[in-house]
NUMARRO-757228 format. One record per residue (C-alpha): residue in one letter; x negated, y negated, z negated; residue number from 0. Coordinates in Angstrom, 3 decimals, always signed. Each point is the difference from the previous one (the first is absolute). Layout:
<node><residuo>A</residuo><x>X</x><y>Y</y><z>Z</z><num>NUM</num></node>
...
! end
This chain:
<node><residuo>X</residuo><x>+0.030</x><y>+0.448</y><z>+0.228</z><num>0</num></node>
<node><residuo>X</residuo><x>-1.222</x><y>-3.884</y><z>+0.968</z><num>1</num></node>
<node><residuo>X</residuo><x>+0.078</x><y>-3.125</y><z>-2.467</z><num>2</num></node>
<node><residuo>X</residuo><x>+2.780</x><y>-1.454</y><z>+1.643</z><num>3</num></node>
<node><residuo>X</residuo><x>+1.521</x><y>+3.425</y><z>-0.247</z><num>4</num></node>
<node><residuo>X</residuo><x>-0.203</x><y>-0.016</y><z>-3.767</z><num>5</num></node>
<node><residuo>X</residuo><x>+0.583</x><y>-2.887</y><z>-0.361</z><num>6</num></node>
<node><residuo>X</residuo><x>+3.795</x><y>-0.323</y><z>+1.115</z><num>7</num></node>
<node><residuo>X</residuo><x>+0.363</x><y>+3.530</y><z>-2.278</z><num>8</num></node>
<node><residuo>X</residuo><x>-0.440</x><y>-1.624</y><z>-2.664</z><num>9</num></node>
<node><residuo>X</residuo><x>+1.232</x><y>-2.965</y><z>+0.829</z><num>10</num></node>
<node><residuo>X</residuo><x>+3.332</x><y>+1.874</y><z>+0.920</z><num>11</num></node>
<node><residuo>X</residuo><x>-0.453</x><y>+2.898</y><z>-3.149</z><num>12</num></node>
<node><residuo>X</residuo><x>-0.090</x><y>-3.753</y><z>-2.018</z><num>13</num></node>
<node><residuo>X</residuo><x>+3.133</x><y>-1.403</y><z>+0.732</z><num>14</num></node>
<node><residuo>X</residuo><x>+1.770</x><y>+3.894</y><z>-0.607</z><num>15</num></node>
<node><residuo>X</residuo><x>+0.546</x><y>+0.349</y><z>+3.908</z><num>16</num></node>
<node><residuo>X</residuo><x>+0.599</x><y>+2.959</y><z>+2.261</z><num>17</num></node>
<node><residuo>X</residuo><x>-1.632</x><y>+0.665</y><z>+3.408</z><num>18</num></node>
<node><residuo>X</residuo><x>+2.901</x><y>+0.059</y><z>+2.038</z><num>19</num></node>
<node><residuo>X</residuo><x>+1.275</x><y>-3.690</y><z>-1.766</z><num>20</num></node>
<node><residuo>X</residuo><x>-3.376</x><y>-1.922</y><z>+0.614</z><num>21</num></node>
<node><residuo>X</residuo><x>-0.040</x><y>+1.544</y><z>+3.458</z><num>22</num></node>
<node><residuo>X</residuo><x>+3.204</x><y>-0.987</y><z>+0.406</z><num>23</num></node>
<node><residuo>X</residuo><x>-0.427</x><y>-3.948</y><z>-0.239</z><num>24</num></node>
<node><residuo>X</residuo><x>-2.728</x><y>+0.446</y><z>+2.120</z><num>25</num></node>
<node><residuo>X</residuo><x>+2.625</x><y>+1.333</y><z>+2.538</z><num>26</num></node>
<node><residuo>X</residuo><x>-2.616</x><y>+3.779</y><z>+0.863</z><num>27</num></node>
<node><residuo>X</residuo><x>+0.765</x><y>+3.388</y><z>-1.529</z><num>28</num></node>
<node><residuo>X</residuo><x>-0.943</x><y>+1.169</y><z>-2.989</z><num>29</num></node>
<node><residuo>X</residuo><x>-2.490</x><y>+3.106</y><z>+2.339</z><num>30</num></node>
<node><residuo>X</residuo><x>-1.503</x><y>-3.534</y><z>+1.525</z><num>31</num></node>
<node><residuo>X</residuo><x>-0.272</x><y>-2.000</y><z>-3.083</z><num>32</num></node>
<node><residuo>X</residuo><x>-1.936</x><y>+3.488</y><z>-1.864</z><num>33</num></node>
<node><residuo>X</residuo><x>-2.363</x><y>-0.430</y><z>+2.697</z><num>34</num></node>
<node><residuo>X</residuo><x>-1.159</x><y>-3.824</y><z>-1.260</z><num>35</num></node>
<node><residuo>X</residuo><x>+0.147</x><y>+0.987</y><z>-3.167</z><num>36</num></node>
<node><residuo>X</residuo><x>-2.909</x><y>+2.958</y><z>+1.042</z><num>37</num></node>
<node><residuo>X</residuo><x>-1.711</x><y>-2.324</y><z>+1.637</z><num>38</num></node>
<node><residuo>X</residuo><x>+0.605</x><y>+1.017</y><z>+3.563</z><num>39</num></node>
<node><residuo>X</residuo><x>+1.830</x><y>-2.154</y><z>+1.658</z><num>40</num></node>
<node><residuo>X</residuo><x>+0.049</x><y>-4.135</y><z>-0.337</z><num>41</num></node>
<node><residuo>X</residuo><x>+2.497</x><y>-2.442</y><z>-0.713</z><num>42</num></node>
<node><residuo>X</residuo><x>+1.148</x><y>-2.526</y><z>+1.892</z><num>43</num></node>
<node><residuo>X</residuo><x>-0.770</x><y>-3.504</y><z>-1.782</z><num>44</num></node>
<node><residuo>X</residuo><x>+3.613</x><y>-0.736</y><z>+0.059</z><num>45</num></node>
<node><residuo>X</residuo><x>+0.825</x><y>+3.138</y><z>-1.493</z><num>46</num></node>
<node><residuo>X</residuo><x>-2.969</x><y>-0.660</y><z>-2.916</z><num>47</num></node>
<node><residuo>X</residuo><x>+1.564</x><y>-3.503</y><z>-0.527</z><num>48</num></node>
<node><residuo>X</residuo><x>+3.873</x><y>+1.686</y><z>-0.505</z><num>49</num></node>
<node><residuo>X</residuo><x>-1.528</x><y>+2.739</y><z>-2.704</z><num>50</num></node>
<node><residuo>X</residuo><x>-2.003</x><y>-2.701</y><z>-1.501</z><num>51</num></node>
<node><residuo>X</residuo><x>+3.340</x><y>-2.302</y><z>-0.638</z><num>52</num></node>
<node><residuo>X</residuo><x>+1.299</x><y>+3.778</y><z>-0.702</z><num>53</num></node>
<node><residuo>X</residuo><x>-2.332</x><y>+1.338</y><z>-2.925</z><num>54</num></node>
<node><residuo>X</residuo><x>-0.420</x><y>-4.094</y><z>-1.046</z><num>55</num></node>
<node><residuo>X</residuo><x>-3.820</x><y>+0.316</y><z>+0.671</z><num>56</num></node>
<node><residuo>X</residuo><x>-2.062</x><y>-2.182</y><z>+2.424</z><num>57</num></node>
<node><residuo>X</residuo><x>-1.141</x><y>+1.402</y><z>+3.350</z><num>58</num></node>
<node><residuo>X</residuo><x>-3.956</x><y>-0.393</y><z>-1.414</z><num>59</num></node>
<node><residuo>X</residuo><x>+1.312</x><y>+2.205</y><z>-2.362</z><num>60</num></node>
<node><residuo>X</residuo><x>+1.239</x><y>+2.802</y><z>+2.406</z><num>61</num></node>
<node><residuo>X</residuo><x>-3.307</x><y>-0.252</y><z>+1.329</z><num>62</num></node>
<node><residuo>X</residuo><x>-2.630</x><y>+0.285</y><z>-3.099</z><num>63</num></node>
<node><residuo>X</residuo><x>-1.195</x><y>-3.814</y><z>+1.065</z><num>64</num></node>
<node><residuo>X</residuo><x>+1.118</x><y>-0.916</y><z>-3.751</z><num>65</num></node>
<node><residuo>X</residuo><x>-1.752</x><y>+0.588</y><z>-3.292</z><num>66</num></node>
! end
């Protein structure tokens, strides 16, 4: 799993969302979303922005660019 995938998963779990709920919010199927968390698929900037808003973190935090 890559840093982005780890960060997304950690933020999702911290907020109590399922993969299905997050996938629906960014207009993806659950299996496709699971690939993002596993680091096997990239996420678009617009999807990252929606995801960050939903999870109440910044896009930079999801990327791991903030200490």
